[in-house]
N, C-alpha and C positions, 0 to 999 in steps of 0.2 A: 619826392619834393618836400621840403620843409614848410610847415604851415607857419607863416609869420605871426599869426594871431595867437599861437600856442605859447603859454608861459615857459620861460627858460628854467630848467631844473639842474641840480648838481653844482659842482664847484668849478670855477674857471680854471683853465689850464695854467694860467700865470696870474700872480697877484696884480691887483690894480696898481697902476703906476701912481707914485706919490709925487707931490711937488718937489722940485729940485732933485729928483732922482733918489729920494730917500727910501729906505726899506719900509714896507707897509706896517711892520710891527715894532719898529725902533722906538716909537713914542711910548710904549708900555714899559714900566719899570721892571727890572729883573728881580728875582727872589733875593739875591744878595743885596741889591740896593734897598729893598724894602726892609730887610732884617739888619741893616747896618748898626743901629744903636744897640741892639741886643747882642750882636757879635762882639762889639767892643766891651760891653759889660762882662760877658762871659770870659773873654781873654784877660781882662783885668783881674777877675776873681781867680782864674786859674793861676795867674802869675803870683798873686798873693798867697795862695795855698802852697805853691812850690817853694816860695821863699820862707814861709812859716815852717814847713816840714824840714827844710834844709837847716834853718836856725835851730830847731829842736834837736836834730841829729848832731849838729856841731856842739850844742850845749851838753848833751849826754856824753859825747866823746871826751870833751874837756873835763867834765866832772869825773868820769871814769879814770882818765889819766892821772888826775890829782889824787884820787883815792888809791890808785896803784902805787904811785910814788910814796905816799904816806905809809902804805902797807910794807913796801920794800925797805923804807928807812927804819920803821919801828920794829919790823920783823916779829910779830906776836907769836908766842909759843903757848901751847896748851899747858895747863898746870899738871903737876904730878900728884896723883892720888895713891895713897897706900892705906891698906886696911891693917891697923896695928893691933886691934883687939876685938874680940867678940865673945860675949858670955851669954849663955842660954839658961833660963830658969823656968820652972813650972811647965816643963815640956811634957806633953801627953798626946798620944795618938790612939784613937779608938776605932777599931775595925768594925764594930757593930753599928756605930752611928756615923761612920765615915767623917769624923771630926778631928780637928787638930787644935791644940792650945799651946801657948808658950810666949815667952818674952825674950826678945833679942836686944842686947845692948851692944852697939857697934861703935868703934872709935876709929876715925880716919885722921891721917896727917896729910895736909894739902900744902904743896910747895909751889910758889910762883917763880918760874925760872927767868922771867923777863927782867932785863936791866932798865928798860925805858917805860914799861907799862905796869900800871896797877890793875887789879881786877876786882870788879864788883859782882858778887854772886846774889842772884835774886830768884825767887820762886824755887827754892831748893826742896826736892822731894826724894826721899830714900825709900826703897822697897826691897823686899826679900822674897826669894823664890826657892822652891825645891825643884830642881831641874827646870822645866818650863811652867810648873804650876805655881800660880801666884798665892802668897800667904798673907802678906800684910804690907802696908806702907805708912809713912808719916812725913809730915812737913818739918823741915829744919830751918832754924832762924837764919835769915840772910846775913851775909857778912862781907866785909871789904878786906882786901889783901894788898899790901904794899909790894913794892919791887923787891924781889929776892927774899920775900917773907915766907915763913912757914906757920900755918895755922892748924889747930887741932879741933876737929868737929866731931860731935857725938850725936848719935841718933838712937832712939828707943822705939822698937816696933813690937807690937803685941797682937796676939790672936786668941780669941776665946771661943772655943767650940766652932771654929770655922769649918765649913763643909769642904771636903777634898774628895777627889775621885778614889775609888777603891784601889786602883792601880798605884796611886801615890801612897796610900796607907801601907800597902804590901811592901813597896820599895823602901819606905822609911823603916819599917820593922826589920827588913833584911839588913839594911845598913846599921841600924841600931844594934842588932845582934853581933855585928862585926866590931862595934866599939866606936864608930865615927859616922856622923851624918853630914853630908856636904850640902851647902846652900849657895845660891847665887845672890849677891847683893848688888843693887843698882842705885845710881844717883843720877837724877836729871836736874839741871839748873840753867836758868837764863843768866848768861854772863856778859859783861861789857868791859872791854879793854879801854883803859883811859891813860892819857898822857897830858897832864895839865888841863888846858881847855879843850883838847881834842878828845872826842869820845867816838869810838868806832861803834858801828851798829851792833845791837844785841845778837847773841848767838846761843843756840841750844847746846849745852855741854852734856855729853853722855858718858857716864862712868860705869864700867862693869867689872865687878870682882867675881871671877868665875871659880866655882869649885872650892868654896871656903869650907874646910873640914873642921867640924866641932866634935870633940871627944865627948860622947854620951854613952854611958853604960846602959844595958838593957833594963836595969832596975832603978835607974836614976832619972830624975826630971831636970837635971842641971848639967851643964858642960861648958868647956872653954875652948878657945881657938887652938887648934892643933897645927904645929909646924911653924909657928911664929908669924911675923909680919910679912905681908905680900903686896906686890904691886898690882895695880888695876889698869885695865884698858881705858884710855881716855880719847874721846873724839868729839869734833864739833860738826 
């Protein structure tokens, strides 16, 4: 028998009835209802970000298409470099101190093959190597080149008792005994192609004149270019 004076514990089997047959918890606001203003702000911010990203992508595509059209119309070509002369004076290599001295006077002819573009050469640096061993470098005065123009550029490089590896000394002495010593001459320059008010972005021009042979006898400290003028590899 159930004691009627004992307090009731536990949950009712069914919720208490509400007036007018309503649900007992319907009067409480849901999570979505409470977060409504924040959801709207988040949606607006997400829409703005999507539109901004889409606009930036469209802008980049348009600018890229314009630059491509300009590039195809103007068709820029790299200049042609030729090494016309190279004279060597005061050349001396010492195996005891592993040192090298000498003065190289190099002459280039530079031709602009473009019909619609002039070229501006900036930050021009010329350097000389024996095989992969660096010897010397020098800065060359910047210059401008018109359409279909040819310019002559000179560079003087010198080394005074510069340290070189023993293997380089031995190789130079062997070549010198044969009558010719070959050097690699490089040129690096910042170039800009121009057409009136149009100026394309600056590019790094790389020039390599490989295996430039200089006639040098074993008892002489001077020599000249052997084999005449030669073309150089040019790339950007």
